[in-house]
N, C-alpha and C positions, 0 to 999 in steps of 0.2 A: 504494500500500500504506500501511497505517496501523500505527503502533507500538502494541503491546498496552497500553502505559502510558497511551495517550491515549483509550481507549474508556471508556464509562460502565458502571456496574454493570448486570449482567444483559443486556448486549449480547453477541452471539455473534461470534466471529472465527474464520475459517478460516486456520490458520497456513500461510504461504507461504515464510517465510525464517527459518531458525535459524542461518545461517552466521556471523553476527556474535557468537554466543555462544562461549565457550571450550569446548574439547573435553569437559572434565569435566561441565560443566553440560548440554551437549547429550546426553551419555551418561545422566545422571541423569533427564532429561526422557524420553528414549527408554525407560528402564527402567520408568517409570510409565505408558507408553503415549501420551506427548505427542510427536508427530512432525509433520513437514510434512504438511499435509492434514487434520490433526485439527481438530475444531471445539471451541473452548474458550470458557468464559464466566467473567467475573470475578464471584464470588459475594459477596466482601466485601473492603473496603479498610480497613486499620488506620491509625490516626491517626499524624501526625508522620513521614510518609515510611516507615512500617513496611511489613511484608510484605502481600501480597494473597493471598486464598484463591481459587484457580481450580478449575474443574471441567471434566473431559473424560471422556466416556463413563461418567458416574456416579461417577467417582473424584475426590476433592478433594485438592488439594495446595497447600501454602503456598510462595510464591515471593517473593524479595526484589523490592522495587520497582525497584531498579537493573537486575535481570535482565530485567524486563518491557520496559525501554527498548530491548532488543536483539532482541525477538521481533516480527516483522512479519507482517501478513496482511491479508485483505479482510473487511470486515463482511458478515455474513450477514443478508439482508433478510427 
């Protein structure tokens, strides 16, 4: 499995593990439709370790870079 923070822009990742995130963050991701099994893409990375814009099912969400370190999955080929 690959950490979401390690993939390049516009690569797709199927989320396999959210268990290392705290409960509140998992809940917020679930509320916007990002769960295990979702296919997610990094649309934009902001400079200086800032947040990233991700997209899942046409919905874009900003997430802290630190949070992406704890989202794991498999690259979609």
